[in-house]
C-alpha positions as CSV (number, residue, x, y, z in Angstrom):
1,M,43.8,59.6,103.1
2,I,40.5,60.4,101.8
3,D,40.3,63.4,99.6
4,H,37.5,65.4,101.3
5,R,37.4,67.7,98.4
6,I,35.8,64.9,96.2
7,L,33.5,64.0,99.0
8,M,32.3,67.6,99.2
9,A,31.9,68.0,95.4
10,S,28.7,69.5,94.1
11,P,25.6,67.1,93.2
12,P,25.2,66.1,89.5
13,D,23.4,68.6,87.0
14,T,19.9,67.2,86.6
15,S,18.8,69.9,84.2
16,K,20.9,68.3,81.4
17,L,19.4,64.9,82.1
18,E,15.8,66.3,81.9
19,R,16.6,68.0,78.7
20,Y,18.0,64.7,77.2
21,N,15.0,62.7,78.3
22,S,12.8,65.2,76.9
23,Y,14.6,65.1,73.7
24,L,14.2,61.2,73.8
25,R,10.6,61.5,74.2
26,R,10.1,64.0,71.2
27,I,11.9,61.5,69.1
28,N,9.9,58.6,70.1
29,N,6.6,60.6,69.7
30,T,7.6,61.7,66.2
31,K,8.4,58.2,65.3
32,L,5.0,56.9,66.7
33,L,3.2,59.6,64.7
34,A,4.8,58.9,61.6
35,A,4.1,55.2,62.0
36,S,0.5,55.9,62.9
37,S,0.1,58.3,59.9
38,K,1.5,55.4,57.6
39,L,-0.9,53.2,59.1
40,L,-3.9,55.4,58.6
41,F,-2.9,56.2,55.1
42,R,-2.5,52.5,54.1
43,A,-6.1,51.8,55.8
44,T,-7.6,54.7,54.1
45,L,-6.2,53.5,50.8
46,F,-7.4,50.0,51.3
47,V,-10.9,51.1,52.2
48,A,-10.8,53.3,49.1
49,L,-9.8,50.4,46.8
50,I,-12.6,48.2,48.1
51,L,-15.1,51.0,47.5
52,V,-13.8,51.5,44.1
53,F,-14.1,47.7,43.5
54,F,-17.7,47.5,44.8
55,F,-18.9,50.5,42.7
56,T,-17.2,48.9,39.5
57,L,-19.1,45.6,40.1
58,N,-22.5,47.3,40.8
59,Y,-22.2,50.2,38.3
60,P,-20.7,49.2,35.1
61,T,-19.5,52.2,32.7
62,L,-21.4,53.0,29.7
63,S,-18.8,51.2,27.5
64,D,-20.4,47.9,28.6
65,N,-23.4,49.0,26.5
66,P,-22.2,51.6,23.9
67,H,-26.0,52.1,22.6
68,R,-27.6,52.7,25.8
69,L,-27.6,55.4,28.4
70,H,-30.1,54.6,31.1
71,V,-30.3,57.6,33.6
72,H,-31.6,57.5,37.1
73,Q,-31.3,60.1,39.8
74,N,-28.9,58.1,41.8
75,F,-26.8,57.0,38.7
76,L,-26.5,60.6,37.4
77,T,-23.9,61.8,39.6
78,S,-21.6,58.8,39.3
79,S,-21.8,58.5,35.4
80,F,-21.4,62.1,34.7
81,N,-18.0,62.0,36.2
82,G,-14.7,60.6,34.9
83,E,-14.4,58.1,32.0
84,S,-18.1,57.1,32.0
85,T,-18.9,60.6,31.2
86,A,-16.3,60.8,28.3
87,A,-17.8,57.7,26.8
88,W,-21.3,58.7,26.4
89,E,-20.5,62.3,25.6
90,K,-18.2,61.3,22.8
91,Q,-21.3,59.2,21.4
92,A,-23.7,62.1,21.9
93,L,-21.5,64.7,20.4
94,H,-20.6,62.4,17.3
95,S,-24.3,61.7,16.6
96,S,-25.6,65.2,17.0
97,T,-22.7,66.8,14.8
98,P,-24.0,67.8,11.4
99,R,-22.1,66.4,8.2
100,R,-23.4,69.1,5.8
101,P,-22.6,72.7,5.6
102,N,-25.1,74.7,7.8
103,G,-26.6,71.5,8.8
104,F,-28.9,71.2,11.9
105,S,-28.2,69.6,15.4
106,V,-31.5,68.1,16.2
107,L,-32.8,66.6,19.6
108,V,-35.5,64.3,18.6
109,T,-37.6,63.2,21.5
110,G,-39.5,59.9,21.1
111,A,-36.6,58.7,18.8
112,A,-37.3,55.2,19.1
113,G,-41.0,55.8,18.4
114,F,-42.7,55.3,14.8
115,V,-42.5,58.9,13.6
116,G,-39.4,59.6,15.7
117,T,-37.3,57.0,14.0
118,H,-38.4,57.6,10.4
119,C,-37.6,61.4,10.9
120,S,-34.2,60.6,12.8
121,L,-33.2,58.4,9.9
122,T,-34.1,61.0,7.1
123,L,-32.4,63.9,9.0
124,K,-29.1,61.8,9.4
125,K,-29.2,60.8,5.7
126,R,-29.3,64.3,4.5
127,G,-26.4,65.2,6.8
128,D,-27.9,66.7,10.0
129,G,-26.8,65.7,13.4
130,V,-29.3,63.8,15.5
131,L,-29.3,63.0,19.0
132,G,-32.3,60.8,20.2
133,L,-34.2,60.6,23.5
134,D,-36.6,58.0,24.5
135,N,-37.8,56.3,27.8
136,F,-38.7,53.0,26.0
137,N,-42.0,52.7,28.1
138,S,-44.1,49.7,27.8
139,Y,-47.4,51.2,26.4
140,Y,-46.8,48.9,23.6
141,D,-44.2,46.0,23.2
142,P,-40.7,47.6,24.0
143,S,-38.8,45.1,21.9
144,L,-40.3,47.0,18.8
145,K,-38.8,50.2,20.0
146,R,-35.4,48.4,20.7
147,A,-35.6,47.1,16.9
148,R,-35.9,50.6,15.9
149,Q,-33.2,51.8,18.1
150,A,-30.9,49.1,16.6
151,L,-31.8,50.5,13.2
152,L,-30.8,53.9,14.1
153,T,-27.6,52.6,15.6
154,K,-26.6,51.1,12.4
155,H,-26.9,54.8,11.1
156,Q,-24.8,56.1,13.9
157,I,-27.7,57.6,15.5
158,F,-27.3,57.6,19.3
159,I,-30.5,57.3,21.7
160,V,-30.2,58.4,25.3
161,D,-32.4,56.4,27.4
162,G,-33.9,58.7,29.6
163,D,-37.3,60.6,30.5
164,L,-38.6,64.2,29.6
165,N,-39.3,64.9,33.3
166,D,-35.6,64.3,34.2
167,A,-34.6,68.0,34.2
168,Q,-31.0,67.1,35.5
169,L,-30.5,64.9,32.4
170,L,-32.1,67.4,29.9
171,S,-29.9,70.2,31.4
172,K,-26.7,68.0,30.8
173,L,-27.6,67.5,27.3
174,F,-28.0,71.1,26.7
175,D,-24.7,71.8,28.4
176,I,-22.7,69.6,26.1
177,I,-24.6,70.1,22.9
178,P,-25.6,73.3,21.3
179,F,-28.9,72.0,19.5
180,T,-30.2,74.3,16.8
181,H,-33.6,72.5,16.7
182,I,-35.7,70.2,18.7
183,L,-38.3,67.7,17.1
184,H,-40.4,66.9,20.0
185,L,-42.5,63.8,19.2
186,A,-42.3,62.1,22.6
187,A,-46.0,61.6,23.9
188,Q,-48.3,59.3,25.7
189,A,-50.3,58.4,22.6
190,G,-53.8,56.5,22.2
191,V,-57.3,57.6,22.8
192,R,-58.8,54.6,24.6
193,Y,-55.8,54.0,26.8
194,A,-56.7,57.5,28.7
195,M,-59.4,55.6,30.3
196,K,-57.1,53.1,31.9
197,N,-54.2,55.3,32.7
198,P,-54.9,59.1,32.7
199,Q,-52.1,60.2,34.8
200,S,-49.4,59.0,32.1
201,Y,-50.9,61.6,29.7
202,I,-50.4,64.4,32.2
203,R,-47.0,63.3,33.0
204,S,-45.7,63.0,29.4
205,N,-47.9,65.4,27.3
206,I,-48.1,68.3,29.7
207,A,-45.4,68.0,32.4
208,G,-42.8,66.6,30.0
209,L,-43.6,69.3,27.5
210,V,-43.3,72.1,30.1
211,N,-40.0,70.6,31.2
212,L,-38.6,70.7,27.7
213,L,-39.7,74.1,27.2
214,E,-38.0,75.2,30.5
215,I,-34.7,73.8,29.4
216,A,-34.9,75.3,25.9
217,K,-36.0,78.7,27.1
218,S,-32.9,79.0,29.2
219,A,-30.6,77.6,26.6
220,N,-28.0,79.9,24.8
221,P,-28.7,80.0,21.9
222,Q,-32.5,79.0,22.2
223,P,-33.2,76.1,19.8
224,S,-36.1,76.3,17.4
225,I,-38.9,73.7,18.2
226,V,-41.1,71.7,16.1
227,W,-43.6,69.4,18.0
228,A,-46.3,67.0,17.5
229,S,-49.8,68.0,18.2
230,S,-52.8,65.8,16.9
231,S,-56.0,65.8,14.6
232,S,-57.7,64.8,17.9
233,V,-57.9,68.4,19.1
234,Y,-60.7,68.9,16.6
235,G,-62.7,67.0,19.0
236,L,-66.4,67.7,18.3
237,N,-65.8,69.9,15.4
238,T,-68.3,69.1,12.7
239,Q,-66.8,71.5,10.0
240,N,-65.0,69.6,7.1
241,P,-62.4,69.4,6.1
242,F,-60.6,70.4,9.4
243,S,-58.8,73.6,9.0
244,E,-56.4,75.3,11.5
245,S,-58.8,78.1,11.9
246,H,-61.6,75.7,13.2
247,R,-62.6,75.4,16.8
248,T,-60.4,73.2,18.9
249,D,-62.0,74.0,22.4
250,Q,-64.2,70.9,22.5
251,P,-62.0,67.8,22.9
252,A,-63.6,64.4,23.0
253,S,-60.8,62.5,24.8
254,L,-58.2,63.4,27.6
255,Y,-55.6,62.7,25.1
256,A,-56.9,65.4,22.8
257,A,-57.2,67.7,25.8
258,T,-53.5,67.1,26.6
259,K,-52.7,68.0,23.2
260,K,-54.7,71.0,23.0
261,A,-53.2,72.1,26.5
262,G,-49.8,71.6,24.7
263,E,-50.6,74.1,22.0
264,E,-51.8,76.7,24.7
265,I,-48.5,76.0,26.7
266,A,-46.6,76.5,23.4
267,H,-48.2,79.8,22.7
268,T,-47.2,81.0,26.5
269,Y,-43.6,80.1,26.0
270,N,-43.4,81.7,22.7
271,H,-45.1,85.0,24.0
272,I,-43.0,85.2,27.3
273,Y,-39.7,83.6,26.3
274,G,-39.3,84.3,22.6
275,L,-39.3,80.5,21.8
276,S,-39.8,79.8,17.9
277,I,-42.3,76.9,18.1
278,T,-44.2,75.1,15.4
279,G,-46.9,72.6,16.2
280,L,-48.1,69.7,13.8
281,R,-51.4,68.0,13.8
282,F,-50.9,64.6,12.6
283,F,-53.7,62.6,11.0
284,T,-53.7,58.9,11.5
285,V,-50.1,58.0,10.5
286,Y,-49.3,54.6,9.4
287,G,-46.5,52.6,7.6
288,P,-43.5,50.2,8.2
289,W,-42.4,50.2,11.8
290,G,-45.9,51.5,12.9
291,R,-47.4,51.4,16.2
292,P,-49.1,48.0,17.2
293,D,-51.9,49.9,18.9
294,M,-53.3,51.4,15.5
295,A,-56.3,49.6,13.8
296,Y,-54.4,48.9,10.7
297,F,-51.6,47.1,12.7
298,F,-53.7,45.0,14.8
299,F,-56.2,44.1,12.1
300,T,-53.4,42.7,10.1
301,K,-52.2,40.7,13.2
302,D,-55.8,39.3,13.9
303,I,-56.7,38.6,10.3
304,L,-53.4,36.6,9.8
305,H,-54.3,34.6,13.0
306,G,-58.0,33.9,12.1
307,K,-59.2,36.2,14.9
308,P,-62.4,38.2,14.5
309,I,-61.8,42.2,14.2
310,T,-64.3,44.8,15.4
311,I,-65.3,47.5,13.0
312,Y,-67.2,50.5,14.5
313,K,-70.1,52.4,13.1
314,T,-71.6,55.7,14.2
315,A,-74.8,55.9,16.3
316,D,-76.7,56.6,13.2
317,D,-75.2,53.6,11.4
318,K,-72.6,55.6,9.3
319,E,-69.3,54.3,8.5
320,V,-66.3,55.4,10.5
321,A,-63.7,57.2,8.1
322,R,-60.0,58.2,8.8
323,D,-57.6,60.5,7.0
324,F,-54.8,57.9,6.6
325,T,-51.5,59.4,6.2
326,Y,-48.5,57.6,5.1
327,I,-45.3,58.1,7.1
328,D,-43.2,59.2,4.3
329,D,-45.4,62.1,3.6
330,V,-45.5,63.1,7.5
331,V,-41.7,63.0,7.5
332,K,-41.4,65.4,4.5
333,G,-44.0,67.7,6.6
334,C,-41.8,67.4,9.7
335,L,-38.6,68.2,7.9
336,G,-40.4,71.1,6.0
337,A,-41.3,72.5,9.3
338,L,-37.9,72.3,10.5
339,D,-36.4,73.8,7.4
340,T,-38.7,76.8,7.6
341,A,-38.7,77.4,11.3
342,E,-37.2,80.8,12.3
343,K,-34.6,81.3,15.0
344,S,-35.8,81.9,18.5
345,T,-35.6,85.3,19.8
346,G,-34.8,84.8,23.4
347,S,-31.5,84.7,25.1
348,G,-30.9,83.1,28.8
349,G,-34.6,83.0,29.3
350,K,-35.4,86.7,28.4
351,K,-37.4,87.4,25.1
352,K,-35.5,89.8,22.8
353,G,-38.3,90.1,20.2
354,K,-41.4,88.6,18.7
355,A,-40.8,85.0,17.7
356,Q,-42.5,82.6,15.2
357,L,-45.6,80.7,16.2
358,R,-47.3,78.3,13.9
359,I,-49.7,75.3,13.7
360,Y,-50.3,73.0,10.6
361,N,-52.3,70.0,9.7
362,L,-50.4,67.1,8.2
363,G,-52.8,64.8,6.6
364,N,-53.6,62.9,3.4
365,T,-56.7,65.0,2.5
366,S,-58.4,61.7,1.3
367,P,-60.6,60.1,4.2
368,V,-61.1,56.3,3.6
369,T,-63.6,54.2,5.6
370,V,-62.4,51.4,7.9
371,E,-64.4,49.0,5.7
372,R,-62.4,50.0,2.9
373,L,-59.1,49.7,4.8
374,V,-60.1,46.1,5.9
375,A,-60.9,45.3,2.2
376,I,-57.4,46.5,1.1
377,L,-55.7,44.3,4.0
378,E,-57.8,41.3,2.8
379,G,-56.5,41.7,-0.7
380,L,-53.0,42.0,0.4
381,L,-53.2,39.2,3.0
382,N,-55.1,36.9,0.9
383,V,-57.2,36.2,3.8
384,K,-60.9,36.9,4.5
385,A,-61.4,38.9,7.7
386,K,-63.8,37.8,10.2
387,K,-65.8,41.0,11.0
388,Q,-67.8,41.9,14.0
389,V,-69.8,45.5,13.2
390,V,-70.7,47.3,16.5
391,K,-71.7,50.8,17.5
392,M,-68.8,53.2,18.4
393,P,-68.5,53.3,22.1
394,S,-68.2,56.6,24.0
395,N,-64.4,56.3,24.6
396,G,-63.4,59.6,22.9
397,D,-62.9,58.3,19.3
398,V,-64.4,60.6,16.5
399,P,-66.2,59.2,13.8
400,F,-64.6,61.2,10.9
401,T,-61.2,63.1,10.2
402,H,-60.3,65.1,7.1
403,A,-57.4,67.3,6.8
404,N,-57.2,70.7,4.9
405,V,-53.4,71.0,4.2
406,S,-53.3,74.3,2.3
407,L,-51.6,76.1,4.9
408,A,-48.7,73.6,5.1
409,Y,-48.4,73.5,1.3
410,R,-48.2,77.3,1.2
411,D,-45.5,77.6,3.7
412,F,-43.3,74.8,2.9
413,G,-44.6,72.9,0.0
414,Y,-46.3,69.8,2.0
415,K,-48.0,67.8,-0.6
416,P,-48.9,64.0,0.3
417,T,-48.3,61.6,-2.4
418,T,-49.2,58.2,-1.1
419,D,-52.7,56.5,-1.3
420,L,-53.8,54.1,1.2
421,G,-53.5,51.0,-0.9
422,T,-49.8,51.8,-1.8
423,G,-48.9,52.5,1.8
424,L,-50.4,49.5,3.1
425,R,-48.8,47.4,0.7
426,K,-45.6,48.7,2.0
427,F,-46.5,48.2,5.5
428,V,-47.6,44.3,4.9
429,K,-44.4,43.8,3.3
430,W,-42.6,45.1,6.2
431,Y,-44.9,43.2,8.6
432,V,-44.5,39.9,7.2
433,G,-40.7,40.4,7.0
434,Y,-40.4,41.7,10.5
435,Y,-42.4,38.8,12.0
436,G,-41.1,36.3,9.9
437,I,-44.4,35.1,8.4
438,H,-43.4,32.6,5.7
439,S,-46.5,32.1,3.6
440,R,-48.1,33.0,0.3
441,V,-48.7,36.3,1.9
442,K,-45.0,37.4,1.7
443,K,-45.0,35.9,-1.8
444,E,-47.8,37.7,-3.1
445,V,-47.0,41.1,-1.3
446,N,-43.3,40.7,-2.9
447,N,-44.6,40.2,-6.4
448,D,-47.1,43.0,-6.1
449,S,-44.4,45.4,-5.1
450,H,-42.1,44.2,-7.9
451,S,-44.8,44.8,-10.4
452,S,-46.0,48.2,-9.1
């Protein structure tokens, strides 16, 4: 017989079955989520590795070229992080650290320039720390600037390849290095070039100076500043010799006007922010490693190549004369100004007391005519120059310069000792060596230097 109790039993419990199925679904979802997470992680890692590889190829670290930091805005954020930061910071810190007791830590702008190179070498040799800044522009042959850079590198002086108008770069430099002094020599030089490219003078000599002073005023401690003005600020002044008390409100060129503007800007930052600032008015600096745009330099080149040279005379047929100043004398003046510069009185952009403000002539005190300059070069080169004498054009050049340096002598013992003949002999010896001129010129110059 069929047991009716079995047939009449209650239906199976479906709630347990639902709970079991729900449990299985949760397990499967968890496994799927875990698998998806692993896949997403691996994909992200793969993409990251590709990006790292791409940027490594396109943005090599500074260790690839340890003597050069080339800064652009898009490069700044990547190079100032990680290993590349450590690489250039280490070089900058090493270069700027003084090696003598109470030595200076000096930022030299325009360090690959003529005066900048000589000052940097002298500072380093006496035990001061030096960090250079230069944008290596093409106003004249950049290969000469790179050769100067190589010379500085041999003496463990590091040059940052950057521009004065790059505020982010300057801020970074002042963040990592407590500069005691700034020797500001970077500028757009040349009187005649201003007629071709006036904006370059505004960018460098005015905007660049303001940018540097803006950074310096906010530094803590504020550095003392020595900077290069120019004898050109005397412009149409007719009093001789030129004295710091003479008028400088009649510039004869845009270059002179920007340098005069720089002097007034310096006064403003000294007055408002307590920056200690010394301006130096250079008078026609010449010598080894000089600037190719200067007359003595291109006269030497043209005479050796048999090309005619142009000699200017004034409108009333008077000879043009310059107070030619040898580079070693100017370097002594720059270091004298640095050594006697008082500390700035501001802190965090606020003036705490009256600060030092000075201006000095750095010249040779002995004007020499351009005709005499050419005659000296003819003797040293053993070549007769082909001369074209013409009237001086209205391009901003002045006919005569003569420095009164009594103020610099009083305050830091500045006394030029090199006459034009001695200085040009040293220049010609460097010139024929640097440009590899193997002729009787080199032999005679070397013989002269041994006998002198």
